[in-house]
PDB file of the backbone (N, CA, C, O) and the ligand in Angstrom, with CONECT records:
HET     ZN  A 101       1
ATOM      1  N   UNK A   1      19.102  48.910   7.035  1.00  0.00           N
ATOM      2  CA  UNK A   1      18.116  48.452   6.026  1.00  0.00           C
ATOM      3  C   UNK A   1      17.797  46.984   6.224  1.00  0.00           C
ATOM      4  O   UNK A   1      18.675  46.127   6.127  1.00  0.00           O
ATOM      5  N   UNK A   2      16.549  46.706   6.500  1.00  0.00           N
ATOM      6  CA  UNK A   2      16.168  45.298   6.575  1.00  0.00           C
ATOM      7  C   UNK A   2      14.847  45.098   5.839  1.00  0.00           C
ATOM      8  O   UNK A   2      13.782  45.056   6.453  1.00  0.00           O
ATOM      9  N   UNK A   3      14.930  44.976   4.529  1.00  0.00           N
ATOM     10  CA  UNK A   3      13.711  44.758   3.735  1.00  0.00           C
ATOM     11  C   UNK A   3      13.669  43.331   3.182  1.00  0.00           C
ATOM     12  O   UNK A   3      13.062  43.063   2.145  1.00  0.00           O
ATOM     13  N   UNK A   4      14.326  42.434   3.901  1.00  0.00           N
ATOM     14  CA  UNK A   4      14.251  41.025   3.487  1.00  0.00           C
ATOM     15  C   UNK A   4      12.860  40.481   3.781  1.00  0.00           C
ATOM     16  O   UNK A   4      12.288  40.780   4.829  1.00  0.00           O
ATOM     17  N   UNK A   5      12.317  39.694   2.879  1.00  0.00           N
ATOM     18  CA  UNK A   5      10.973  39.133   3.149  1.00  0.00           C
ATOM     19  C   UNK A   5      11.009  38.181   4.341  1.00  0.00           C
ATOM     20  O   UNK A   5      11.944  37.402   4.524  1.00  0.00           O
ATOM     21  N   UNK A   6       9.961  38.276   5.135  1.00  0.00           N
ATOM     22  CA  UNK A   6       9.863  37.392   6.294  1.00  0.00           C
ATOM     23  C   UNK A   6       9.265  36.055   5.859  1.00  0.00           C
ATOM     24  O   UNK A   6       8.123  35.990   5.406  1.00  0.00           O
ATOM     25  N   UNK A   7      10.033  35.022   6.002  1.00  0.00           N
ATOM     26  CA  UNK A   7       9.528  33.697   5.600  1.00  0.00           C
ATOM     27  C   UNK A   7       8.731  33.083   6.747  1.00  0.00           C
ATOM     28  O   UNK A   7       9.072  33.254   7.917  1.00  0.00           O
ATOM     29  N   UNK A   8       7.676  32.373   6.398  1.00  0.00           N
ATOM     30  CA  UNK A   8       6.944  31.690   7.470  1.00  0.00           C
ATOM     31  C   UNK A   8       7.825  30.605   8.067  1.00  0.00           C
ATOM     32  O   UNK A   8       8.680  30.050   7.376  1.00  0.00           O
ATOM     33  N   UNK A   9       7.628  30.302   9.329  1.00  0.00           N
ATOM     34  CA  UNK A   9       8.465  29.280   9.958  1.00  0.00           C
ATOM     35  C   UNK A   9       8.262  27.907   9.308  1.00  0.00           C
ATOM     36  O   UNK A   9       7.155  27.370   9.314  1.00  0.00           O
ATOM     37  N   UNK A  10       9.302  27.364   8.767  1.00  0.00           N
ATOM     38  CA  UNK A  10       9.211  26.102   8.008  1.00  0.00           C
ATOM     39  C   UNK A  10       8.984  24.867   8.897  1.00  0.00           C
ATOM     40  O   UNK A  10       8.302  23.937   8.467  1.00  0.00           O
ATOM     41  N   UNK A  11       9.524  24.830  10.099  1.00  0.00           N
ATOM     42  CA  UNK A  11       9.323  23.617  10.928  1.00  0.00           C
ATOM     43  C   UNK A  11       7.862  23.229  11.102  1.00  0.00           C
ATOM     44  O   UNK A  11       7.564  22.049  11.285  1.00  0.00           O
ATOM     45  N   UNK A  12       6.930  24.204  11.048  1.00  0.00           N
ATOM     46  CA  UNK A  12       5.506  23.906  11.194  1.00  0.00           C
ATOM     47  C   UNK A  12       5.039  22.957  10.097  1.00  0.00           C
ATOM     48  O   UNK A  12       4.289  22.015  10.354  1.00  0.00           O
ATOM     49  N   UNK A  13       5.493  23.216   8.863  1.00  0.00           N
ATOM     50  CA  UNK A  13       5.101  22.365   7.737  1.00  0.00           C
ATOM     51  C   UNK A  13       5.731  20.978   7.891  1.00  0.00           C
ATOM     52  O   UNK A  13       5.082  19.961   7.644  1.00  0.00           O
ATOM     53  N   UNK A  14       6.980  20.950   8.295  1.00  0.00           N
ATOM     54  CA  UNK A  14       7.678  19.672   8.497  1.00  0.00           C
ATOM     55  C   UNK A  14       6.957  18.784   9.486  1.00  0.00           C
ATOM     56  O   UNK A  14       6.909  17.567   9.308  1.00  0.00           O
ATOM     57  N   UNK A  15       6.396  19.374  10.527  1.00  0.00           N
ATOM     58  CA  UNK A  15       5.648  18.610  11.530  1.00  0.00           C
ATOM     59  C   UNK A  15       4.491  17.850  10.914  1.00  0.00           C
ATOM     60  O   UNK A  15       4.268  16.679  11.221  1.00  0.00           O
ATOM     61  N   UNK A  16       3.761  18.520  10.047  1.00  0.00           N
ATOM     62  CA  UNK A  16       2.577  17.891   9.444  1.00  0.00           C
ATOM     63  C   UNK A  16       2.988  16.706   8.584  1.00  0.00           C
ATOM     64  O   UNK A  16       2.368  15.644   8.639  1.00  0.00           O
ATOM     65  N   UNK A  17       4.028  16.890   7.797  1.00  0.00           N
ATOM     66  CA  UNK A  17       4.488  15.803   6.926  1.00  0.00           C
ATOM     67  C   UNK A  17       4.922  14.602   7.763  1.00  0.00           C
ATOM     68  O   UNK A  17       4.580  13.462   7.449  1.00  0.00           O
ATOM     69  N   UNK A  18       5.673  14.865   8.823  1.00  0.00           N
ATOM     70  CA  UNK A  18       6.125  13.772   9.687  1.00  0.00           C
ATOM     71  C   UNK A  18       4.949  13.012  10.271  1.00  0.00           C
ATOM     72  O   UNK A  18       4.969  11.784  10.357  1.00  0.00           O
ATOM     73  N   UNK A  19       3.932  13.746  10.669  1.00  0.00           N
ATOM     74  CA  UNK A  19       2.775  13.116  11.293  1.00  0.00           C
ATOM     75  C   UNK A  19       2.059  12.211  10.292  1.00  0.00           C
ATOM     76  O   UNK A  19       1.632  11.105  10.623  1.00  0.00           O
ATOM     77  N   UNK A  20       1.939  12.704   9.072  1.00  0.00           N
ATOM     78  CA  UNK A  20       1.267  11.899   8.037  1.00  0.00           C
ATOM     79  C   UNK A  20       2.021  10.607   7.764  1.00  0.00           C
ATOM     80  O   UNK A  20       1.411   9.553   7.583  1.00  0.00           O
ATOM     81  N   UNK A  21       3.321  10.687   7.735  1.00  0.00           N
ATOM     82  CA  UNK A  21       4.134   9.508   7.461  1.00  0.00           C
ATOM     83  C   UNK A  21       4.022   8.484   8.573  1.00  0.00           C
ATOM     84  O   UNK A  21       4.100   7.277   8.344  1.00  0.00           O
ATOM     85  N   UNK A  22       3.835   8.997   9.791  1.00  0.00           N
ATOM     86  CA  UNK A  22       3.843   8.124  10.957  1.00  0.00           C
ATOM     87  C   UNK A  22       2.573   7.277  11.035  1.00  0.00           C
ATOM     88  O   UNK A  22       2.600   6.160  11.551  1.00  0.00           O
ATOM     89  N   UNK A  23       1.469   7.806  10.525  1.00  0.00           N
ATOM     90  CA  UNK A  23       0.193   7.108  10.655  1.00  0.00           C
ATOM     91  C   UNK A  23       0.110   5.927   9.693  1.00  0.00           C
ATOM     92  O   UNK A  23       0.652   5.957   8.588  1.00  0.00           O
ATOM     93  N   UNK A  24      -0.564   4.919  10.135  1.00  0.00           N
ATOM     94  CA  UNK A  24      -0.707   3.707   9.335  1.00  0.00           C
ATOM     95  C   UNK A  24      -2.187   3.506   9.054  1.00  0.00           C
ATOM     96  O   UNK A  24      -3.012   3.586   9.964  1.00  0.00           O
ATOM     97  N   UNK A  25      -2.521   3.248   7.809  1.00  0.00           N
ATOM     98  CA  UNK A  25      -3.918   3.036   7.462  1.00  0.00           C
ATOM     99  C   UNK A  25      -4.330   1.617   7.844  1.00  0.00           C
ATOM    100  O   UNK A  25      -3.646   0.644   7.527  1.00  0.00           O
ATOM    101  N   UNK A  26      -5.459   1.529   8.528  1.00  0.00           N
ATOM    102  CA  UNK A  26      -5.971   0.220   8.900  1.00  0.00           C
ATOM    103  C   UNK A  26      -7.408   0.109   8.394  1.00  0.00           C
ATOM    104  O   UNK A  26      -8.263   0.926   8.736  1.00  0.00           O
ATOM    105  N   UNK A  27      -7.660  -0.900   7.585  1.00  0.00           N
ATOM    106  CA  UNK A  27      -8.990  -1.027   6.984  1.00  0.00           C
ATOM    107  C   UNK A  27      -9.828  -2.030   7.753  1.00  0.00           C
ATOM    108  O   UNK A  27      -9.332  -3.051   8.230  1.00  0.00           O
ATOM    109  N   UNK A  28     -11.098  -1.717   7.860  1.00  0.00           N
ATOM    110  CA  UNK A  28     -12.047  -2.587   8.553  1.00  0.00           C
ATOM    111  C   UNK A  28     -13.246  -2.833   7.655  1.00  0.00           C
ATOM    112  O   UNK A  28     -13.605  -2.005   6.818  1.00  0.00           O
ATOM    113  N   UNK A  29     -13.848  -3.982   7.852  1.00  0.00           N
ATOM    114  CA  UNK A  29     -15.106  -4.281   7.184  1.00  0.00           C
ATOM    115  C   UNK A  29     -16.167  -4.424   8.259  1.00  0.00           C
ATOM    116  O   UNK A  29     -15.955  -5.092   9.271  1.00  0.00           O
ATOM    117  N   UNK A  30     -17.309  -3.792   8.033  1.00  0.00           N
ATOM    118  CA  UNK A  30     -18.427  -3.948   8.965  1.00  0.00           C
ATOM    119  C   UNK A  30     -19.314  -5.070   8.439  1.00  0.00           C
ATOM    120  O   UNK A  30     -19.777  -5.040   7.298  1.00  0.00           O
ATOM    121  N   UNK A  31     -19.534  -6.045   9.286  1.00  0.00           N
ATOM    122  CA  UNK A  31     -20.256  -7.261   8.919  1.00  0.00           C
ATOM    123  C   UNK A  31     -21.610  -7.258   9.602  1.00  0.00           C
ATOM    124  O   UNK A  31     -21.726  -6.892  10.772  1.00  0.00           O
ATOM    125  N   UNK A  32     -22.616  -7.660   8.878  1.00  0.00           N
ATOM    126  CA  UNK A  32     -23.939  -7.823   9.491  1.00  0.00           C
ATOM    127  C   UNK A  32     -24.361  -9.276   9.387  1.00  0.00           C
ATOM    128  O   UNK A  32     -24.279  -9.899   8.329  1.00  0.00           O
ATOM    129  N   UNK A  33     -24.817  -9.797  10.521  1.00  0.00           N
ATOM    130  CA  UNK A  33     -25.252 -11.186  10.566  1.00  0.00           C
ATOM    131  C   UNK A  33     -26.734 -11.253  10.212  1.00  0.00           C
ATOM    132  O   UNK A  33     -27.543 -10.503  10.760  1.00  0.00           O
ATOM    133  N   UNK A  34     -27.083 -12.143   9.306  1.00  0.00           N
ATOM    134  CA  UNK A  34     -28.485 -12.282   8.896  1.00  0.00           C
ATOM    135  C   UNK A  34     -29.321 -12.907  10.008  1.00  0.00           C
ATOM    136  O   UNK A  34     -30.519 -12.643  10.111  1.00  0.00           O
ATOM    137  N   UNK A  35     -28.700 -13.722  10.826  1.00  0.00           N
ATOM    138  CA  UNK A  35     -29.448 -14.478  11.835  1.00  0.00           C
ATOM    139  C   UNK A  35     -29.738 -13.647  13.081  1.00  0.00           C
ATOM    140  O   UNK A  35     -30.896 -13.511  13.475  1.00  0.00           O
ATOM    141  N   UNK A  36     -28.704 -13.091  13.702  1.00  0.00           N
ATOM    142  CA  UNK A  36     -28.938 -12.372  14.962  1.00  0.00           C
ATOM    143  C   UNK A  36     -28.985 -10.861  14.757  1.00  0.00           C
ATOM    144  O   UNK A  36     -29.186 -10.108  15.710  1.00  0.00           O
ATOM    145  N   UNK A  37     -28.802 -10.420  13.520  1.00  0.00           N
ATOM    146  CA  UNK A  37     -28.897  -8.999  13.151  1.00  0.00           C
ATOM    147  C   UNK A  37     -27.819  -8.136  13.812  1.00  0.00           C
ATOM    148  O   UNK A  37     -27.918  -6.909  13.825  1.00  0.00           O
ATOM    149  N   UNK A  38     -26.816  -8.773  14.346  1.00  0.00           N
ATOM    150  CA  UNK A  38     -25.727  -8.005  14.950  1.00  0.00           C
ATOM    151  C   UNK A  38     -24.828  -7.472  13.850  1.00  0.00           C
ATOM    152  O   UNK A  38     -24.657  -8.105  12.808  1.00  0.00           O
ATOM    153  N   UNK A  39     -24.264  -6.322  14.087  1.00  0.00           N
ATOM    154  CA  UNK A  39     -23.183  -5.910  13.190  1.00  0.00           C
ATOM    155  C   UNK A  39     -21.940  -5.568  13.997  1.00  0.00           C
ATOM    156  O   UNK A  39     -22.006  -5.019  15.096  1.00  0.00           O
ATOM    157  N   UNK A  40     -20.838  -5.906  13.421  1.00  0.00           N
ATOM    158  CA  UNK A  40     -19.560  -5.708  14.100  1.00  0.00           C
ATOM    159  C   UNK A  40     -18.506  -5.506  13.033  1.00  0.00           C
ATOM    160  O   UNK A  40     -18.733  -5.813  11.863  1.00  0.00           O
ATOM    161  N   UNK A  41     -17.368  -4.997  13.427  1.00  0.00           N
ATOM    162  CA  UNK A  41     -16.317  -4.796  12.431  1.00  0.00           C
ATOM    163  C   UNK A  41     -15.156  -5.728  12.712  1.00  0.00           C
ATOM    164  O   UNK A  41     -14.839  -6.051  13.856  1.00  0.00           O
ATOM    165  N   UNK A  42     -14.555  -6.133  11.654  1.00  0.00           N
ATOM    166  CA  UNK A  42     -13.351  -6.949  11.771  1.00  0.00           C
ATOM    167  C   UNK A  42     -12.341  -6.438  10.741  1.00  0.00           C
ATOM    168  O   UNK A  42     -12.676  -5.641   9.865  1.00  0.00           O
ATOM    169  N   UNK A  43     -11.139  -6.898  10.861  1.00  0.00           N
ATOM    170  CA  UNK A  43     -10.088  -6.433   9.968  1.00  0.00           C
ATOM    171  C   UNK A  43     -10.446  -6.747   8.514  1.00  0.00           C
ATOM    172  O   UNK A  43     -10.919  -7.837   8.192  1.00  0.00           O
ATOM    173  N   UNK A  44     -10.215  -5.791   7.675  1.00  0.00           N
ATOM    174  CA  UNK A  44     -10.462  -5.949   6.243  1.00  0.00           C
ATOM    175  C   UNK A  44      -9.635  -7.104   5.685  1.00  0.00           C
ATOM    176  O   UNK A  44      -8.454  -7.253   6.000  1.00  0.00           O
ATOM    177  N   UNK A  45     -10.268  -7.901   4.866  1.00  0.00           N
ATOM    178  CA  UNK A  45      -9.538  -8.971   4.188  1.00  0.00           C
ATOM    179  C   UNK A  45      -9.542  -8.706   2.693  1.00  0.00           C
ATOM    180  O   UNK A  45     -10.514  -8.172   2.159  1.00  0.00           O
ATOM    181  N   UNK A  46      -8.466  -9.074   2.015  1.00  0.00           N
ATOM    182  CA  UNK A  46      -8.430  -8.872   0.564  1.00  0.00           C
ATOM    183  C   UNK A  46      -9.628  -9.547  -0.097  1.00  0.00           C
ATOM    184  O   UNK A  46      -9.946 -10.693   0.219  1.00  0.00           O
ATOM    185  N   UNK A  47     -10.281  -8.854  -0.997  1.00  0.00           N
ATOM    186  CA  UNK A  47     -11.455  -9.407  -1.661  1.00  0.00           C
ATOM    187  C   UNK A  47     -12.760  -8.934  -1.043  1.00  0.00           C
ATOM    188  O   UNK A  47     -13.833  -9.148  -1.607  1.00  0.00           O
ATOM    189  N   UNK A  48     -12.670  -8.293   0.112  1.00  0.00           N
ATOM    190  CA  UNK A  48     -13.874  -7.740   0.738  1.00  0.00           C
ATOM    191  C   UNK A  48     -14.425  -6.592  -0.098  1.00  0.00           C
ATOM    192  O   UNK A  48     -13.676  -5.772  -0.630  1.00  0.00           O
ATOM    193  N   UNK A  49     -15.747  -6.551  -0.203  1.00  0.00           N
ATOM    194  CA  UNK A  49     -16.393  -5.388  -0.803  1.00  0.00           C
ATOM    195  C   UNK A  49     -17.789  -5.270  -0.217  1.00  0.00           C
ATOM    196  O   UNK A  49     -18.347  -6.238   0.299  1.00  0.00           O
ATOM    197  N   UNK A  50     -18.345  -4.069  -0.305  1.00  0.00           N
ATOM    198  CA  UNK A  50     -19.653  -3.809   0.303  1.00  0.00           C
ATOM    199  C   UNK A  50     -20.716  -4.657  -0.397  1.00  0.00           C
ATOM    200  O   UNK A  50     -20.729  -4.773  -1.622  1.00  0.00           O
ATOM    201  N   UNK A  51     -21.591  -5.237   0.394  1.00  0.00           N
ATOM    202  CA  UNK A  51     -22.693  -6.118  -0.032  1.00  0.00           C
ATOM    203  C   UNK A  51     -22.225  -7.527  -0.375  1.00  0.00           C
ATOM    204  O   UNK A  51     -23.016  -8.343  -0.850  1.00  0.00           O
ATOM    205  N   UNK A  52     -20.954  -7.821  -0.142  1.00  0.00           N
ATOM    206  CA  UNK A  52     -20.461  -9.176  -0.371  1.00  0.00           C
ATOM    207  C   UNK A  52     -21.047 -10.110   0.682  1.00  0.00           C
ATOM    208  O   UNK A  52     -21.118  -9.766   1.862  1.00  0.00           O
ATOM    209  N   UNK A  53     -21.459 -11.276   0.250  1.00  0.00           N
ATOM    210  CA  UNK A  53     -21.945 -12.299   1.173  1.00  0.00           C
ATOM    211  C   UNK A  53     -20.765 -13.164   1.616  1.00  0.00           C
ATOM    212  O   UNK A  53     -19.996 -13.664   0.795  1.00  0.00           O
ATOM    213  N   UNK A  54     -20.646 -13.321   2.903  1.00  0.00           N
ATOM    214  CA  UNK A  54     -19.566 -14.164   3.422  1.00  0.00           C
ATOM    215  C   UNK A  54     -20.184 -15.462   3.921  1.00  0.00           C
ATOM    216  O   UNK A  54     -21.078 -15.457   4.768  1.00  0.00           O
ATOM    217  N   UNK A  55     -19.707 -16.543   3.396  1.00  0.00           N
ATOM    218  CA  UNK A  55     -20.282 -17.840   3.792  1.00  0.00           C
ATOM    219  C   UNK A  55     -19.242 -18.748   4.445  1.00  0.00           C
ATOM    220  O   UNK A  55     -19.562 -19.852   4.886  1.00  0.00           O
ATOM    221  N   UNK A  56     -18.018 -18.285   4.503  1.00  0.00           N
ATOM    222  CA  UNK A  56     -16.978 -19.134   5.082  1.00  0.00           C
ATOM    223  C   UNK A  56     -16.473 -18.595   6.425  1.00  0.00           C
ATOM    224  O   UNK A  56     -15.399 -18.975   6.892  1.00  0.00           O
ATOM    225  N   UNK A  57     -17.255 -17.713   7.032  1.00  0.00           N
ATOM    226  CA  UNK A  57     -16.874 -17.203   8.345  1.00  0.00           C
ATOM    227  C   UNK A  57     -18.078 -17.281   9.274  1.00  0.00           C
ATOM    228  O   UNK A  57     -19.220 -17.108   8.850  1.00  0.00           O
ATOM    229  N   UNK A  58     -17.805 -17.542  10.539  1.00  0.00           N
ATOM    230  CA  UNK A  58     -18.884 -17.555  11.532  1.00  0.00           C
ATOM    231  C   UNK A  58     -19.160 -16.148  12.025  1.00  0.00           C
ATOM    232  O   UNK A  58     -18.283 -15.284  12.035  1.00  0.00           O
ATOM    233  N   UNK A  59     -20.384 -15.946  12.427  1.00  0.00           N
ATOM    234  CA  UNK A  59     -20.748 -14.676  13.066  1.00  0.00           C
ATOM    235  C   UNK A  59     -19.971 -14.541  14.368  1.00  0.00           C
ATOM    236  O   UNK A  59     -19.844 -15.485  15.148  1.00  0.00           O
ATOM    237  N   UNK A  60     -19.462 -13.344  14.572  1.00  0.00           N
ATOM    238  CA  UNK A  60     -18.676 -13.044  15.767  1.00  0.00           C
ATOM    239  C   UNK A  60     -19.516 -13.094  17.046  1.00  0.00           C
ATOM    240  O   UNK A  60     -18.995 -13.336  18.134  1.00  0.00           O
ATOM    241  N   UNK A  61     -20.806 -12.863  16.898  1.00  0.00           N
ATOM    242  CA  UNK A  61     -21.678 -12.701  18.068  1.00  0.00           C
ATOM    243  C   UNK A  61     -22.372 -14.020  18.423  1.00  0.00           C
ATOM    244  O   UNK A  61     -22.235 -14.520  19.540  1.00  0.00           O
ATOM    245  N   UNK A  62     -23.104 -14.570  17.477  1.00  0.00           N
ATOM    246  CA  UNK A  62     -23.891 -15.754  17.822  1.00  0.00           C
ATOM    247  C   UNK A  62     -23.118 -17.043  17.528  1.00  0.00           C
ATOM    248  O   UNK A  62     -23.513 -18.117  17.983  1.00  0.00           O
ATOM    249  N   UNK A  63     -22.029 -16.946  16.776  1.00  0.00           N
ATOM    250  CA  UNK A  63     -21.154 -18.094  16.495  1.00  0.00           C
ATOM    251  C   UNK A  63     -21.862 -19.223  15.734  1.00  0.00           C
ATOM    252  O   UNK A  63     -21.320 -20.319  15.593  1.00  0.00           O
ATOM    253  N   UNK A  64     -23.054 -18.949  15.254  1.00  0.00           N
ATOM    254  CA  UNK A  64     -23.792 -20.002  14.562  1.00  0.00           C
ATOM    255  C   UNK A  64     -23.895 -19.708  13.082  1.00  0.00           C
ATOM    256  O   UNK A  64     -23.588 -20.544  12.232  1.00  0.00           O
ATOM    257  N   UNK A  65     -24.331 -18.513  12.805  1.00  0.00           N
ATOM    258  CA  UNK A  65     -24.682 -18.191  11.432  1.00  0.00           C
ATOM    259  C   UNK A  65     -23.440 -18.067  10.552  1.00  0.00           C
ATOM    260  O   UNK A  65     -22.392 -17.591  10.988  1.00  0.00           O
ATOM    261  N   UNK A  66     -23.584 -18.497   9.332  1.00  0.00           N
ATOM    262  CA  UNK A  66     -22.550 -18.241   8.337  1.00  0.00           C
ATOM    263  C   UNK A  66     -23.127 -17.448   7.182  1.00  0.00           C
ATOM    264  O   UNK A  66     -22.579 -17.447   6.080  1.00  0.00           O
ATOM    265  N   UNK A  67     -24.231 -16.777   7.438  1.00  0.00           N
ATOM    266  CA  UNK A  67     -24.763 -15.893   6.405  1.00  0.00           C
ATOM    267  C   UNK A  67     -24.537 -14.450   6.834  1.00  0.00           C
ATOM    268  O   UNK A  67     -25.369 -13.822   7.489  1.00  0.00           O
ATOM    269  N   UNK A  68     -23.392 -13.964   6.440  1.00  0.00           N
ATOM    270  CA  UNK A  68     -22.965 -12.623   6.825  1.00  0.00           C
ATOM    271  C   UNK A  68     -22.849 -11.765   5.573  1.00  0.00           C
ATOM    272  O   UNK A  68     -22.542 -12.256   4.486  1.00  0.00           O
ATOM    273  N   UNK A  69     -23.097 -10.496   5.747  1.00  0.00           N
ATOM    274  CA  UNK A  69     -22.980  -9.566   4.632  1.00  0.00           C
ATOM    275  C   UNK A  69     -22.111  -8.394   5.056  1.00  0.00           C
ATOM    276  O   UNK A  69     -22.240  -7.883   6.168  1.00  0.00           O
ATOM    277  N   UNK A  70     -21.242  -7.980   4.178  1.00  0.00           N
ATOM    278  CA  UNK A  70     -20.449  -6.773   4.441  1.00  0.00           C
ATOM    279  C   UNK A  70     -21.318  -5.564   4.139  1.00  0.00           C
ATOM    280  O   UNK A  70     -21.819  -5.410   3.026  1.00  0.00           O
ATOM    281  N   UNK A  71     -21.491  -4.712   5.132  1.00  0.00           N
ATOM    282  CA  UNK A  71     -22.356  -3.545   4.920  1.00  0.00           C
ATOM    283  C   UNK A  71     -21.553  -2.260   4.775  1.00  0.00           C
ATOM    284  O   UNK A  71     -22.068  -1.254   4.288  1.00  0.00           O
ATOM    285  N   UNK A  72     -20.308  -2.291   5.191  1.00  0.00           N
ATOM    286  CA  UNK A  72     -19.523  -1.067   5.121  1.00  0.00           C
ATOM    287  C   UNK A  72     -18.047  -1.416   5.190  1.00  0.00           C
ATOM    288  O   UNK A  72     -17.646  -2.369   5.858  1.00  0.00           O
ATOM    289  N   UNK A  73     -17.253  -0.632   4.491  1.00  0.00           N
ATOM    290  CA  UNK A  73     -15.799  -0.760   4.615  1.00  0.00           C
ATOM    291  C   UNK A  73     -15.260   0.622   4.946  1.00  0.00           C
ATOM    292  O   UNK A  73     -15.583   1.599   4.271  1.00  0.00           O
ATOM    293  N   UNK A  74     -14.455   0.701   5.966  1.00  0.00           N
ATOM    294  CA  UNK A  74     -13.895   1.997   6.330  1.00  0.00           C
ATOM    295  C   UNK A  74     -12.443   1.821   6.736  1.00  0.00           C
ATOM    296  O   UNK A  74     -12.001   0.717   7.056  1.00  0.00           O
ATOM    297  N   UNK A  75     -11.725   2.899   6.718  1.00  0.00           N
ATOM    298  CA  UNK A  75     -10.337   2.830   7.164  1.00  0.00           C
ATOM    299  C   UNK A  75     -10.083   3.919   8.186  1.00  0.00           C
ATOM    300  O   UNK A  75     -10.683   4.993   8.144  1.00  0.00           O
ATOM    301  N   UNK A  76      -9.195   3.623   9.088  1.00  0.00           N
ATOM    302  CA  UNK A  76      -8.814   4.628  10.065  1.00  0.00           C
ATOM    303  C   UNK A  76      -7.295   4.728  10.077  1.00  0.00           C
ATOM    304  O   UNK A  76      -6.575   3.805   9.697  1.00  0.00           O
ATOM    305  N   UNK A  77      -6.846   5.885  10.530  1.00  0.00           N
ATOM    306  CA  UNK A  77      -5.397   6.117  10.563  1.00  0.00           C
ATOM    307  C   UNK A  77      -4.908   5.939  11.988  1.00  0.00           C
ATOM    308  O   UNK A  77      -5.311   6.664  12.898  1.00  0.00           O
ATOM    309  N   UNK A  78      -4.054   4.984  12.158  1.00  0.00           N
ATOM    310  CA  UNK A  78      -3.558   4.620  13.483  1.00  0.00           C
ATOM    311  C   UNK A  78      -2.184   5.236  13.686  1.00  0.00           C
ATOM    312  O   UNK A  78      -1.345   5.235  12.785  1.00  0.00           O
ATOM    313  N   UNK A  79      -1.974   5.753  14.867  1.00  0.00           N
ATOM    314  CA  UNK A  79      -0.642   6.208  15.227  1.00  0.00           C
ATOM    315  C   UNK A  79       0.074   5.057  15.934  1.00  0.00           C
ATOM    316  O   UNK A  79      -0.236   4.755  17.086  1.00  0.00           O
ATOM    317  N   UNK A  80       1.016   4.422  15.266  1.00  0.00           N
ATOM    318  CA  UNK A  80       1.647   3.228  15.853  1.00  0.00           C
ATOM    319  C   UNK A  80       2.311   3.508  17.199  1.00  0.00           C
ATOM    320  O   UNK A  80       2.469   2.608  18.023  1.00  0.00           O
ATOM    321  N   UNK A  81       2.692   4.755  17.410  1.00  0.00           N
ATOM    322  CA  UNK A  81       3.360   5.092  18.674  1.00  0.00           C
ATOM    323  C   UNK A  81       2.404   5.061  19.863  1.00  0.00           C
ATOM    324  O   UNK A  81       2.828   4.954  21.014  1.00  0.00           O
ATOM    325  N   UNK A  82       1.114   5.155  19.567  1.00  0.00           N
ATOM    326  CA  UNK A  82       0.136   5.192  20.654  1.00  0.00           C
ATOM    327  C   UNK A  82      -0.363   3.788  21.005  1.00  0.00           C
ATOM    328  O   UNK A  82      -1.177   3.622  21.913  1.00  0.00           O
ATOM    329  N   UNK A  83       0.121   2.798  20.294  1.00  0.00           N
ATOM    330  CA  UNK A  83      -0.354   1.436  20.571  1.00  0.00           C
ATOM    331  C   UNK A  83       0.647   0.675  21.421  1.00  0.00           C
ATOM    332  O   UNK A  83       0.416  -0.488  21.753  1.00  0.00           O
TER     333      UNK A  83
HETATM  334 ZN    ZN A 101     -25.016 -13.762  14.389  1.00  0.00          ZN2+
END
């Protein structure tokens, strides 16, 4: 007699949890320069928000303008083991 319920393999679930723990969230802000119209992303800084005007940083591209606007904030999940 073997009418014991078949349990799904538990290690599969454990793998997913481990993977989630391993990843590190990294936030970026996408900046648009008013002068050269370039946009680029840089590491998120505390206080950043979309449509914020940045006047204390130089444009990454033209190095002249200090009229930058944050157009987007996004985050990505980095696997520290792959870096
Ligand atoms: Zn620029």
